[in-house]
Steps between C-alpha positions, in 0.01 A plus 500: 500500500631320806550832675135591432372168639719537808368854556144376464558216748662743744197733472259208563696392805493853641120515490337408827249220531205747517609699192478233232138555383136442579388209711238256380254635758540857371439389141196299609351800681543716189331239280207471746456880509495516119243218493272677747519827304420317175205322664357838600574690176386250235131472607476879534638542147254243360210681671605829344508336156148358543367840608654660191344236272159551661528877465584458131188288445283755683648781293433306179139449606452869571649588161281238329188639667582852382566371148172301493301806608678711236433230236133492598477880487655493153309207346192446726589130523697283737835389348505146361835433666692660784847524350754750377385460139142601576567755774849626412356814345350579842827466692486134606812289453374179661815385674323299770130456420439139406122474492204733472127451520187711518196424713244697296490679170488838671822692556381565854554134599809329364773307675866467406720230649879467508747250639820650640840341450470372859182311393259719696171568321378860508188659358357843447143595420333804353151521644291737706693391810849636560767332290691236691820311440544206734600133491221281371308435183241677289157444651 
């Protein structure tokens, strides 16, 4: 064991002053670079997540609208509730739609509203105007 310790001490002594490891400045520069990269990457990642959540809500609304129109074509009435139980037969699973309302009794003028997981409210209407999906509320 003594021979091993002596060999280790001899090896340490043979290393030059500049060969013993990283300086504090070098380590500090690496930490700063990692911090800057994290500061750039994290907000971008969060923005991508919010866009995905909003797209999911818009997709749910489009599917709900199709299911409501199919329900109306089948029963000649507006569904009592916009959920998977009522509209599941028409292909609606309801993963993101949290609220629905109609503005008139006619199928040509109803409004469906959903809140995405990022808390953005979206709506879609079925009326004589082109169907729209945009942030806002049913009007």
